[in-house]
C-alpha positions as CSV (number, residue, x, y, z in Angstrom):
1,M,0.0,0.0,0.2
2,I,1.0,3.5,-0.6
3,L,0.8,5.9,2.5
4,P,-0.7,9.8,1.7
5,N,2.3,12.1,1.5
6,I,0.7,13.8,4.8
7,I,2.7,10.6,6.7
8,K,6.3,11.6,6.6
9,R,8.1,9.8,8.8
10,P,5.9,8.2,11.6
11,A,7.9,5.5,14.4
12,L,8.8,2.4,13.6
13,S,7.2,0.8,16.3
14,Y,4.0,2.8,14.4
15,L,4.5,1.4,11.3
16,R,5.0,-2.6,12.6
17,S,1.9,-2.2,14.6
18,L,-0.2,-0.6,11.7
19,S,1.3,-3.4,9.1
20,L,0.6,-6.0,11.7
21,F,-3.3,-4.4,12.2
22,I,-3.5,-4.7,8.3
23,L,-2.9,-8.3,7.8
24,A,-4.7,-9.1,10.4
25,F,-7.7,-8.2,8.4
26,L,-6.4,-9.0,5.0
27,L,-5.2,-12.7,6.4
28,P,-8.5,-15.2,6.3
29,S,-9.3,-16.4,9.5
30,S,-7.8,-19.8,8.9
31,F,-4.4,-18.4,8.0
32,L,-4.2,-17.2,11.6
33,L,-2.9,-19.7,14.5
34,A,-6.3,-20.4,15.0
35,Q,-8.0,-23.7,13.7
36,P,-10.6,-22.8,10.5
37,N,-14.5,-22.8,11.3
38,D,-15.3,-26.1,9.8
39,P,-12.3,-27.5,10.1
40,D,-12.0,-31.3,8.6
41,E,-10.5,-33.2,11.6
42,S,-9.5,-35.8,9.1
43,L,-6.8,-33.8,8.0
44,F,-3.8,-32.5,9.3
45,M,-4.2,-28.8,10.5
46,P,-1.8,-26.4,11.7
47,M,-2.5,-26.7,15.5
48,D,-1.8,-30.3,15.1
49,V,2.1,-29.1,15.2
50,F,1.8,-28.9,18.7
51,N,0.7,-32.6,19.5
52,L,3.7,-33.7,17.4
53,E,6.4,-35.5,19.2
54,Y,10.0,-37.2,18.2
55,A,12.6,-39.3,19.6
56,S,16.2,-37.9,19.2
57,D,19.8,-38.1,21.0
58,M,19.5,-42.3,21.8
59,T,21.7,-44.7,23.8
60,I,21.6,-48.0,24.6
61,S,22.7,-50.0,27.2
62,D,25.6,-53.0,26.5
63,D,23.4,-55.7,26.8
64,G,20.6,-54.1,24.2
65,L,17.5,-54.4,26.9
66,M,17.5,-51.1,27.7
67,V,17.0,-47.6,25.3
68,Y,17.4,-43.9,26.7
69,F,16.2,-41.1,24.4
70,V,14.9,-37.7,24.7
71,R,11.1,-37.5,23.7
72,N,10.2,-33.8,21.9
73,R,7.4,-32.2,22.1
74,M,5.8,-28.9,21.6
75,D,4.4,-26.9,24.5
76,I,1.3,-24.2,23.4
77,N,2.0,-22.2,26.0
78,T,5.4,-21.4,26.4
79,D,5.7,-21.9,22.4
80,K,8.8,-24.2,22.9
81,Q,10.1,-27.3,22.4
82,V,9.7,-29.3,25.6
83,K,12.9,-32.0,26.1
84,N,12.6,-35.1,28.4
85,I,14.3,-38.4,28.5
86,W,12.5,-41.2,28.1
87,S,12.9,-45.2,28.6
88,I,12.1,-47.8,26.7
89,H,12.6,-51.8,27.1
90,T,13.6,-53.3,23.8
91,Q,11.5,-56.7,24.7
92,T,8.6,-55.6,26.9
93,K,8.6,-52.4,24.5
94,E,7.5,-50.4,28.7
95,L,7.7,-46.7,28.2
96,L,8.9,-44.6,30.6
97,P,10.2,-41.5,32.0
98,V,13.7,-40.6,33.5
99,T,13.3,-37.2,33.8
100,S,10.3,-34.7,33.4
101,G,9.3,-31.2,33.8
102,I,8.3,-27.8,31.3
103,H,12.2,-27.3,30.4
104,A,15.3,-29.0,28.5
105,D,16.8,-32.6,29.4
106,F,19.0,-33.7,26.5
107,S,22.1,-35.1,25.7
108,P,21.6,-38.2,27.7
109,V,25.2,-40.7,28.1
110,L,25.7,-43.7,30.1
111,S,28.0,-44.5,32.0
112,P,30.6,-47.5,31.3
113,D,29.5,-49.6,34.1
114,Q,25.8,-48.7,33.0
115,E,24.5,-47.4,36.6
116,K,24.5,-44.3,35.5
117,L,23.0,-41.7,33.4
118,A,24.4,-38.0,32.2
119,F,22.4,-35.7,30.5
120,I,22.7,-31.6,30.5
121,S,19.3,-29.9,31.7
122,T,17.9,-26.2,32.2
123,R,15.8,-27.1,34.8
124,S,18.1,-24.8,37.2
125,G,17.5,-21.6,35.0
126,K,20.7,-22.2,32.9
127,P,22.2,-25.4,31.4
128,Q,24.1,-27.4,33.8
129,I,25.0,-31.4,34.1
130,F,23.0,-33.5,36.3
131,I,23.5,-37.6,36.8
132,K,20.5,-40.0,37.4
133,W,22.0,-42.9,39.4
134,L,19.4,-45.6,37.5
135,K,19.4,-48.4,40.6
136,T,17.9,-46.0,42.9
137,G,16.4,-43.1,40.8
138,A,18.4,-40.5,42.8
139,I,19.1,-37.3,40.5
140,A,21.7,-34.0,40.9
141,M,22.9,-31.6,39.5
142,I,26.6,-32.0,39.9
143,S,27.7,-28.6,38.1
144,H,27.7,-25.0,38.6
145,L,28.7,-23.4,35.4
146,N,28.3,-20.2,34.2
147,E,28.4,-21.1,30.5
148,V,26.6,-23.9,28.2
149,P,28.6,-27.2,28.4
150,S,28.6,-29.8,25.7
151,H,29.9,-33.2,24.6
152,L,29.3,-35.0,27.8
153,T,31.9,-37.9,27.6
154,W,32.3,-40.2,31.0
155,S,36.3,-41.4,31.8
156,P,36.5,-45.6,31.9
157,N,36.6,-45.6,35.5
158,N,33.1,-44.1,35.9
159,R,34.4,-40.8,38.2
160,F,34.9,-38.5,35.8
161,I,32.7,-36.2,32.7
162,A,34.8,-34.7,30.1
163,F,32.8,-31.7,28.1
164,N,33.7,-28.6,26.5
165,M,32.8,-25.2,27.4
166,F,33.0,-21.5,26.0
167,V,35.6,-19.4,28.1
168,P,35.3,-16.1,27.9
169,K,38.3,-13.8,27.1
170,P,38.1,-10.2,28.8
171,T,38.2,-7.3,26.4
172,N,40.5,-4.8,26.5
173,R,39.3,-1.4,25.5
174,P,41.9,1.1,23.4
175,V,39.8,4.0,24.1
176,V,38.6,5.2,27.6
177,I,36.4,8.3,28.0
178,T,36.9,9.8,30.9
179,G,35.2,13.2,32.3
180,K,32.1,12.0,33.0
181,P,30.4,13.8,35.6
182,K,29.1,11.7,38.8
183,G,25.6,11.0,37.8
184,A,25.3,11.9,34.2
185,V,23.4,10.1,31.9
186,W,25.7,9.2,29.1
187,A,25.7,6.9,25.7
188,D,26.6,3.7,26.3
189,E,30.3,2.6,25.6
190,A,31.4,1.9,22.0
191,V,31.4,-2.4,21.6
192,V,34.9,-2.9,20.3
193,I,35.1,-6.1,17.6
194,D,38.3,-7.6,16.2
195,E,37.6,-10.9,16.4
196,L,37.2,-12.9,13.0
197,I,34.1,-14.2,13.6
198,Y,32.1,-12.1,15.6
199,R,28.8,-13.0,15.4
200,Q,26.6,-16.3,14.6
201,D,23.5,-17.2,13.5
202,G,21.6,-18.3,16.8
203,S,23.9,-16.7,19.2
204,G,24.0,-12.6,17.8
205,Y,27.3,-11.1,18.5
206,T,29.8,-13.1,20.2
207,R,31.6,-12.3,22.8
208,A,35.6,-12.8,22.8
209,G,36.2,-16.0,24.2
210,F,37.6,-20.0,23.2
211,E,35.6,-23.5,23.7
212,H,38.3,-25.6,25.9
213,I,37.7,-29.2,27.8
214,F,37.1,-29.6,30.9
215,K,36.9,-32.5,33.3
216,L,34.4,-32.9,36.6
217,A,33.8,-35.2,39.2
218,I,31.0,-37.0,39.5
219,H,29.9,-36.2,42.9
220,G,30.3,-32.6,42.0
221,G,33.3,-29.7,43.1
222,N,34.8,-27.5,40.3
223,A,35.2,-27.9,36.8
224,Q,38.7,-28.3,36.2
225,Q,39.8,-26.7,32.5
226,L,42.1,-29.4,30.5
227,T,42.8,-26.8,27.3
228,T,44.0,-23.3,27.2
229,G,44.9,-20.8,24.8
230,D,43.7,-18.7,22.0
231,Y,42.1,-22.0,20.2
232,H,38.9,-23.2,19.7
233,H,38.4,-26.8,20.5
234,N,35.5,-28.5,19.8
235,G,33.2,-32.3,19.2
236,G,34.2,-33.7,22.7
237,V,36.7,-36.0,23.4
238,S,37.4,-39.9,23.3
239,W,39.1,-41.1,26.3
240,A,42.1,-43.5,26.3
241,L,41.7,-47.1,27.7
242,D,43.7,-46.8,30.7
243,G,41.7,-42.9,31.0
244,K,45.3,-41.2,31.5
245,S,45.0,-39.6,28.1
246,M,42.1,-38.0,25.7
247,Y,42.4,-37.6,21.9
248,F,40.0,-34.4,20.6
249,S,39.7,-32.2,17.6
250,A,40.8,-28.6,17.9
251,Q,42.0,-25.8,15.6
252,R,45.1,-25.0,17.2
253,F,46.6,-22.1,14.9
254,D,46.9,-18.7,14.9
255,D,45.8,-18.1,10.7
256,L,42.2,-19.3,10.2
257,V,41.3,-16.6,7.5
258,L,43.2,-18.7,5.1
259,A,42.6,-22.3,5.8
260,P,38.9,-21.6,8.2
261,M,38.1,-25.4,7.8
262,R,41.6,-27.2,9.1
263,S,41.6,-28.4,12.1
264,E,43.6,-31.7,14.3
265,I,43.3,-34.6,16.2
266,Y,45.4,-34.1,19.4
267,R,46.9,-36.2,22.5
268,L,45.9,-34.4,25.9
269,T,48.0,-36.6,28.2
270,L,46.2,-35.8,32.3
271,S,49.0,-35.6,34.1
272,S,51.3,-33.0,32.3
273,R,48.7,-31.4,30.2
274,E,50.9,-32.0,27.6
275,I,49.1,-31.8,24.0
276,T,50.6,-33.5,21.1
277,A,49.3,-33.4,17.3
278,I,48.2,-36.9,15.8
279,T,47.4,-35.3,12.4
280,N,48.7,-33.2,10.2
281,R,46.6,-32.5,7.2
282,N,45.6,-29.5,4.7
283,G,42.2,-30.3,5.3
284,P,40.0,-30.9,8.8
285,D,39.9,-34.3,11.2
286,K,37.4,-34.5,13.7
287,H,35.6,-37.0,15.9
288,P,38.2,-39.2,17.4
289,K,36.8,-42.5,18.5
290,V,39.4,-45.1,20.6
291,S,38.3,-48.6,20.1
292,P,37.3,-50.7,23.0
293,D,40.2,-52.8,23.1
294,G,42.4,-49.6,23.3
295,E,44.4,-50.4,20.1
296,Y,42.6,-48.4,17.5
297,L,41.9,-44.6,16.9
298,A,39.3,-43.7,13.8
299,Y,38.7,-40.4,12.9
300,L,36.8,-38.7,10.3
301,G,38.6,-36.1,7.5
302,F,39.5,-35.1,4.2
303,D,42.2,-33.4,2.1
304,D,40.8,-29.4,1.7
305,K,40.9,-29.0,-2.4
306,G,39.5,-25.5,-2.0
307,M,36.5,-27.2,-3.5
308,N,32.6,-26.3,-2.4
309,Y,32.4,-29.9,-0.8
310,E,34.2,-33.3,0.0
311,N,33.2,-36.2,1.4
312,W,34.4,-36.9,4.9
313,Q,36.2,-40.1,4.8
314,L,36.8,-42.7,7.8
315,Y,40.5,-43.1,8.9
316,V,41.9,-45.7,11.5
317,R,45.4,-45.4,13.1
318,P,47.3,-48.0,15.7
319,L,47.7,-46.4,18.8
320,K,50.3,-49.5,20.3
321,K,51.6,-50.9,17.6
322,E,53.4,-49.6,14.1
323,G,51.4,-49.0,11.3
324,K,50.2,-46.9,8.4
325,T,47.0,-44.8,9.1
326,A,44.5,-46.7,6.8
327,V,41.3,-45.3,4.8
328,L,38.1,-47.6,5.1
329,A,35.0,-47.6,2.8
330,K,37.6,-46.6,0.1
331,D,34.8,-47.3,-2.5
332,L,32.1,-45.1,-0.6
333,D,31.7,-42.2,-2.4
334,R,29.5,-40.7,0.3
335,N,29.8,-38.0,3.5
336,I,30.2,-40.5,6.4
337,E,28.8,-38.4,9.2
338,N,28.8,-40.4,12.5
339,I,30.7,-43.6,13.4
340,K,31.1,-46.2,16.1
341,W,33.3,-48.8,17.3
342,D,31.6,-52.5,17.7
343,A,32.4,-53.9,21.3
344,K,34.7,-56.1,19.7
345,S,36.9,-53.3,18.0
346,K,36.4,-55.4,15.1
347,G,34.9,-52.9,13.2
348,L,32.7,-49.7,12.8
349,Y,28.9,-48.5,12.5
350,I,29.0,-45.8,9.7
351,Q,26.5,-43.2,9.0
352,Y,25.7,-41.5,5.7
353,D,23.2,-40.2,3.3
354,D,22.4,-42.2,0.2
355,Q,19.8,-41.0,-2.5
356,G,18.4,-38.8,0.0
357,S,17.8,-41.4,2.8
358,T,20.3,-42.3,5.6
359,S,22.1,-45.2,6.4
360,V,24.1,-47.1,8.5
361,A,26.2,-49.7,7.9
362,F,29.1,-52.3,9.3
363,Q,32.3,-51.2,8.2
364,P,35.0,-53.9,9.5
365,L,38.6,-53.3,9.7
366,S,39.2,-55.8,6.7
367,G,36.7,-56.8,4.5
368,K,33.5,-56.4,2.9
369,R,30.9,-53.3,4.4
370,N,27.5,-54.8,5.2
371,L,24.3,-52.5,5.4
372,I,22.1,-52.7,7.9
373,T,19.5,-49.9,7.4
374,N,18.6,-47.2,5.1
375,N,16.0,-46.2,7.1
376,I,17.0,-43.9,9.0
377,G,14.8,-40.7,9.7
378,N,15.7,-36.8,10.7
379,D,14.6,-35.6,14.4
380,Y,13.8,-32.4,12.3
381,L,9.6,-31.3,12.3
382,G,9.6,-28.7,9.5
383,R,11.1,-30.3,6.3
384,P,12.1,-33.7,4.6
385,Y,16.0,-33.3,5.6
386,S,17.8,-36.3,5.5
387,G,20.0,-37.0,8.6
388,G,19.2,-38.8,11.8
389,D,20.7,-40.7,15.0
390,F,21.7,-44.3,15.8
391,D,23.3,-46.1,18.7
392,A,24.5,-49.9,18.9
393,A,24.8,-52.4,21.8
394,H,27.3,-55.2,22.3
395,D,25.3,-58.1,21.1
396,G,25.0,-55.9,17.8
397,T,21.2,-54.5,18.4
398,L,20.8,-51.0,16.1
399,V,18.8,-48.4,17.5
400,F,17.8,-45.6,15.1
401,T,15.5,-42.5,14.5
402,Q,13.1,-44.6,12.4
403,S,11.9,-42.5,8.7
404,D,8.2,-42.0,7.9
405,P,7.3,-40.0,5.6
406,Q,3.9,-39.9,7.6
407,V,4.9,-39.6,11.5
408,P,8.0,-37.9,12.8
409,A,11.0,-39.8,14.4
410,E,10.5,-42.5,16.4
411,I,12.7,-45.4,18.0
412,G,13.3,-48.0,15.1
413,R,15.3,-51.4,16.2
414,I,17.6,-54.1,14.0
415,K,18.2,-57.0,15.8
416,Q,19.4,-59.9,13.8
417,G,18.4,-58.9,10.8
418,K,14.5,-58.1,12.6
419,H,13.4,-54.5,12.3
420,D,10.7,-53.3,14.6
421,V,9.0,-50.0,15.8
422,L,9.8,-49.6,19.4
423,T,7.5,-46.5,20.1
424,Q,4.2,-45.0,19.1
425,L,4.6,-41.4,20.1
426,N,2.4,-40.1,17.5
427,K,-0.5,-42.6,17.5
428,D,-2.8,-40.5,19.6
429,A,-1.6,-37.1,17.3
430,L,-1.8,-39.2,14.1
431,S,-3.9,-42.2,13.9
432,H,-6.9,-40.4,13.2
433,K,-5.4,-37.9,10.3
434,T,-5.4,-38.5,6.6
435,L,-1.8,-37.7,5.6
436,A,-0.4,-37.0,2.5
437,R,1.1,-39.7,0.4
438,L,4.8,-39.6,-1.0
439,E,5.7,-41.0,-4.2
440,S,9.1,-41.1,-5.3
441,F,10.4,-40.9,-9.0
442,M,13.2,-40.0,-11.7
443,V,13.7,-37.2,-14.0
444,K,16.3,-36.4,-16.4
445,S,17.6,-33.0,-16.7
446,S,16.7,-31.0,-19.8
447,F,20.6,-29.7,-19.9
448,D,22.2,-33.0,-19.9
449,D,20.1,-35.9,-19.0
450,L,21.5,-36.0,-15.6
451,P,19.4,-38.0,-13.3
452,I,17.6,-36.4,-10.9
453,Q,15.2,-37.7,-7.5
454,A,12.0,-36.2,-6.8
455,W,9.1,-36.9,-4.8
456,V,5.8,-35.8,-4.9
457,L,3.0,-35.5,-1.8
458,Y,-0.7,-36.4,-2.8
459,P,-3.1,-34.3,-1.1
460,P,-5.5,-36.4,0.7
461,N,-8.0,-38.2,-1.2
462,F,-6.3,-37.2,-4.3
463,D,-7.9,-37.7,-7.5
464,K,-5.8,-38.1,-10.5
465,R,-8.9,-37.2,-12.8
466,K,-8.8,-33.3,-11.1
467,K,-6.6,-30.8,-11.5
468,Y,-4.1,-29.4,-8.8
469,P,-2.2,-26.5,-7.8
470,L,1.7,-27.1,-7.4
471,I,3.8,-26.2,-5.1
472,L,7.6,-26.6,-5.9
473,E,9.7,-26.6,-2.5
474,I,13.1,-26.3,-2.7
475,H,15.7,-27.2,-0.3
476,G,18.5,-25.2,1.6
477,G,22.2,-25.9,1.4
478,P,22.4,-26.0,-0.8
479,A,24.9,-28.8,0.2
480,A,22.0,-31.1,1.6
481,A,19.3,-33.3,0.9
482,Y,15.4,-33.8,0.6
483,G,14.5,-37.5,1.1
484,P,11.5,-40.0,2.2
485,H,11.1,-37.9,5.8
486,F,8.0,-36.1,7.4
487,S,7.5,-33.1,6.5
488,A,4.8,-31.1,8.6
489,E,5.5,-27.6,6.2
490,D,4.4,-29.8,3.2
491,Q,1.8,-31.6,4.8
492,L,0.3,-28.6,5.7
493,Y,0.6,-27.4,2.1
494,A,-0.9,-30.6,0.9
495,A,-3.9,-30.5,3.6
496,A,-4.6,-27.3,1.9
497,G,-5.2,-28.9,-1.6
498,Y,-1.6,-28.7,-3.3
499,V,0.1,-31.2,-4.9
500,V,4.2,-30.9,-3.7
501,L,7.0,-31.2,-5.2
502,Y,10.5,-31.4,-4.0
503,M,13.7,-32.5,-5.8
504,N,17.3,-32.9,-5.3
505,P,18.6,-31.4,-8.0
506,R,22.6,-31.3,-8.4
507,G,24.6,-29.7,-5.7
508,S,22.2,-31.8,-3.3
509,T,24.2,-34.4,-1.2
510,S,24.0,-38.1,-1.1
511,Y,24.5,-38.9,-4.7
512,G,28.0,-38.5,-4.7
513,T,31.0,-36.0,-4.6
514,E,31.3,-35.3,-8.4
515,F,27.3,-34.4,-8.5
516,V,27.6,-31.9,-5.2
517,Q,30.8,-30.2,-6.9
518,K,28.8,-29.7,-10.4
519,I,27.8,-26.3,-9.2
520,Y,31.2,-25.4,-8.0
521,N,31.4,-21.6,-9.0
522,N,28.1,-22.3,-11.4
523,Y,25.8,-21.2,-8.6
524,P,22.5,-21.1,-9.3
525,G,23.2,-22.4,-12.3
526,Q,21.9,-26.0,-14.1
527,D,19.9,-27.0,-10.9
528,Y,17.6,-24.4,-12.3
529,D,16.8,-26.9,-15.2
530,D,17.2,-29.8,-13.0
531,L,13.9,-28.0,-11.1
532,M,12.2,-27.1,-14.2
533,S,12.5,-30.6,-15.7
534,G,11.1,-32.1,-12.6
535,V,7.7,-29.4,-12.8
536,D,7.3,-30.6,-16.7
537,A,7.5,-34.4,-15.4
538,L,4.9,-33.3,-12.9
539,I,2.8,-31.8,-15.1
540,A,2.7,-34.1,-17.9
541,K,0.8,-37.0,-15.7
542,G,-2.1,-34.8,-16.5
543,F,-3.3,-33.9,-12.6
544,I,-1.4,-30.4,-12.6
545,D,-2.9,-27.1,-13.5
546,D,-0.5,-25.5,-15.3
547,K,-2.2,-22.0,-14.9
548,R,-1.5,-22.2,-10.9
549,L,2.4,-23.2,-10.6
550,F,3.6,-21.9,-7.2
551,V,7.4,-21.6,-5.7
552,T,9.2,-21.2,-2.3
553,G,12.6,-22.2,-0.5
554,G,14.7,-21.1,2.4
555,S,18.1,-20.3,2.5
556,G,19.6,-22.1,-0.6
557,G,16.1,-22.8,-1.9
558,G,15.5,-18.8,-1.3
559,V,18.1,-18.5,-3.6
560,L,17.4,-20.6,-6.5
561,T,13.5,-19.3,-5.7
562,A,14.4,-15.9,-6.7
563,W,16.6,-16.9,-9.5
564,I,13.9,-19.0,-11.2
565,I,11.5,-15.8,-11.2
566,G,14.6,-14.3,-13.0
567,H,14.6,-16.7,-15.6
568,T,10.6,-17.7,-15.9
569,K,7.4,-16.4,-16.1
570,R,5.7,-19.8,-15.5
571,F,5.0,-19.4,-11.8
572,S,1.6,-17.8,-10.4
573,A,3.7,-16.1,-7.2
574,A,6.5,-16.9,-5.1
575,V,7.8,-17.2,-1.5
576,V,11.5,-16.4,-1.2
577,A,12.5,-17.1,2.4
578,K,15.6,-16.1,3.6
579,P,17.9,-16.0,0.4
580,V,21.0,-14.4,-0.8
581,I,20.2,-11.4,-3.6
582,N,23.6,-10.6,-3.8
583,W,26.8,-12.4,-3.5
584,F,29.2,-9.4,-3.0
585,S,26.8,-7.6,0.0
586,F,26.4,-11.7,1.2
587,V,29.9,-12.7,1.4
588,L,30.7,-9.4,3.3
589,T,27.8,-9.5,5.9
590,A,27.5,-13.1,6.5
591,D,28.6,-14.8,9.8
592,D,31.2,-17.3,8.5
593,Y,32.3,-15.3,5.7
594,P,36.1,-16.9,5.7
595,F,34.4,-20.1,4.8
596,F,32.2,-18.1,1.9
597,A,34.8,-16.0,0.4
598,K,37.2,-19.1,0.1
599,Y,35.1,-22.3,-0.6
600,W,32.0,-21.2,-2.7
601,F,34.7,-18.6,-5.4
602,A,37.2,-18.7,-6.8
603,D,38.0,-14.7,-5.7
604,K,37.4,-11.9,-3.7
605,P,34.2,-10.0,-4.3
606,W,36.5,-7.0,-5.2
607,N,39.1,-8.7,-7.2
608,D,36.4,-10.4,-9.2
609,P,33.1,-8.6,-8.8
610,E,31.9,-9.7,-12.4
611,A,31.6,-13.7,-11.1
612,Y,30.1,-12.6,-8.2
613,M,27.4,-10.7,-9.8
614,K,26.7,-13.0,-12.3
615,R,25.2,-15.6,-9.9
616,S,23.4,-13.0,-7.9
617,P,19.8,-12.8,-8.1
618,I,19.5,-8.9,-7.8
619,R,21.4,-8.9,-11.5
620,Y,18.0,-9.9,-13.1
621,V,15.3,-8.1,-11.3
622,G,14.5,-6.7,-14.6
623,Q,13.2,-9.7,-15.5
624,M,11.0,-10.8,-13.0
625,E,7.6,-10.0,-13.0
626,T,6.3,-12.9,-10.7
627,P,4.0,-11.9,-7.1
628,T,6.9,-12.4,-4.8
629,M,7.2,-12.8,-1.1
630,L,10.1,-12.4,1.2
631,L,10.2,-13.8,4.1
632,T,13.4,-13.8,6.4
633,G,14.1,-13.6,10.5
634,E,15.1,-10.4,11.7
635,E,17.8,-11.5,13.6
636,D,19.4,-14.0,10.7
637,Y,23.2,-13.8,10.9
638,R,23.0,-16.3,8.0
639,T,21.4,-14.9,5.0
640,P,21.0,-11.6,6.7
641,I,17.9,-10.0,6.3
642,S,19.5,-7.1,4.4
643,E,19.3,-9.5,1.4
644,S,15.6,-9.7,1.5
645,E,15.5,-5.7,1.7
646,Q,17.5,-5.6,-1.6
647,L,15.0,-7.5,-3.6
648,Y,12.3,-5.9,-2.1
649,Q,13.4,-2.6,-3.0
650,A,14.4,-3.4,-6.3
651,L,10.8,-5.2,-6.8
652,K,9.0,-2.0,-5.5
653,L,11.2,0.0,-7.8
654,K,9.7,-2.2,-10.7
655,Q,6.3,-2.2,-9.0
656,V,6.2,-5.6,-9.1
657,D,3.2,-6.9,-6.4
658,T,5.7,-7.5,-3.1
659,M,5.4,-7.4,0.2
660,M,8.2,-8.4,3.1
661,V,7.4,-10.6,6.5
662,R,9.6,-10.0,8.6
663,I,9.7,-12.4,11.5
664,P,10.7,-10.8,15.0
665,N,14.0,-12.4,17.1
666,A,14.1,-15.1,14.6
667,S,17.3,-16.1,13.3
668,H,18.3,-18.5,9.9
669,S,16.5,-21.3,11.9
670,I,13.0,-19.4,11.2
671,T,11.0,-22.4,12.7
672,A,12.8,-22.9,15.7
673,R,9.7,-22.0,18.1
674,P,6.6,-24.0,17.0
675,S,4.2,-21.0,16.0
676,N,6.6,-19.3,13.6
677,L,6.4,-22.9,11.7
678,L,2.9,-22.0,11.6
679,T,3.3,-18.4,10.7
680,K,5.7,-19.4,7.8
681,V,3.3,-22.0,6.3
682,A,0.1,-19.3,6.9
683,Y,1.8,-16.5,4.8
684,I,2.9,-18.9,2.2
685,L,-0.4,-20.5,1.4
686,W,-2.3,-16.9,2.3
687,W,0.1,-15.2,-0.4
688,F,-0.5,-18.0,-3.0
689,E,-4.1,-17.7,-2.6
690,Q,-3.9,-14.1,-4.2
691,Y,-2.9,-15.1,-7.2
692,G,-4.7,-18.1,-8.1
693,G,-3.9,-20.6,-5.3
694,I,-6.9,-22.0,-2.7
695,A,-9.1,-20.1,-0.9
696,A,-9.3,-21.6,2.7
697,S,-12.7,-21.3,2.7
698,H,-12.9,-23.6,-0.3
699,N,-13.1,-27.1,-0.4
700,K,-9.6,-28.2,0.2
701,H,-9.9,-31.2,-2.8
702,Q,-11.1,-29.2,-5.8
């Protein structure tokens, strides 16, 4: 809307209130947080999101009988996730609470003697380390920390817990202003920044300091800081079998501008605090794991070749005998994300994504790899990203986050080749719902016939004889992958009456290194052709109304959505969420700018501005006519909201229908709070309705 000239510069708070007031009347009631007046109770509705639960962070007892896991649910009053720890008996299926309360209990870790469970909890007001004695039921807070602990790891003798924690560094102000009279009210002192990374998405402007390793006795007391120096020590530790030393990954270098990804594996001798480098690589090494017999050290790493992506590989080196470091699973052209030794030190369980699904296989130290399952699902409600969690007992029983396109993550189990699902956390919430059916298909890209995997969600009660509007929903990353997993957002789009298409275009993970690297210095590029080929293939099936095509995506998907509307006019409307619009400005404002400048482009932006602009959606604004909504969190430091503002203002100057939706107090993870997930979906559906989409008051299945 255009305000009259007599309204010059009202206060920002007034403008925001006015906008929200106007939108409250513009938005149909069904798109507010309330349900429609006449909801179809059999459909998945926005408020059903608050009824969903999912499992994560699991650990299984050595005998394979007990699984401890985090049970996640949504609290409608606090608009936050509540995390409690529960247990389930793998034979009786008895489900029991280990902790309770309206707070967050997470990161459960069983002690080696199986008698204690350590975890982190916010029940005292800030995250602290707790222990529950499983035989007696006693529970105690053993830490009194000023910062947040992470990566809890038991010592072999059950007496200590190692963990990571941020240690602030005193800030020296180069200038001190004097002369302030007593009682005078002056402006706040200037904030001085000289750190390489000075703000992080989800955390805001950071304090000076570094992550260090600590040790704490299980009966409480003061935590001992084990590492020092102006270096980051990340990712937890692995204790040596005798408990006299530990292994960890760290960036103990002085110049990370030139090598932001570099890290090494180190050994810390506890008696002397001596630190010895174990690896020496031009690239990252992480996740050290000492074998149960103490003979080997496994870890993940890769050689940094300056590309946009490399697969993490599995390395094993002897600790007590002479021998070379071996690379296991050389033939696996997939990114290994998680590893765990088997009880006999004969090999490792490895987790990786493959064609959108997440798998766990057993890789012996010598011999053939054995796939155990490819049915792991991510502990993420919003969109269908791959990923997940697993653990293994001494007898080989595997538990994992179970993947199901119609159910959020439950606890799955495989024992002696037999698969079952141990939990039914969502039975009461979803058993009476008719959810969208998911189907996978392959399409050849119109650019070069490259096979591209895609999935289509059919609306409930789908009738192939009818015509449906289509939403193309694009994943972020871009080095990420969608798969056959539950997605609350896509289910809500389908419940509204849309066919939903999502794909893994070139640049996605889980199809091999070459597939991801096809977008190196070429993003966006032919991934656009991949996506359009999927749309064309679905239209060819005969049930899509090609006059009602809509497109949306977030982060990397926002980039591609903006690119699409600059290269075609076939879509009736678009929602560009948390995008990059101008690569030049993005590299110089994003939180991880050393990484983006080094690995996503051949040179710095001031040396090759044309290369940056060639791939920037802002360059193609002159060709944009599609009605476009911009949607970004106001505290997004990964793709700062200034990126969205550039496209918004450009489209306004062009007089293209556009609107900007700013999500207050939200970072790049807009949907971290349940109500923001509903807000995102509501605004997207409302925007599409304005340009030929399905009206909320209409029949959901036309």
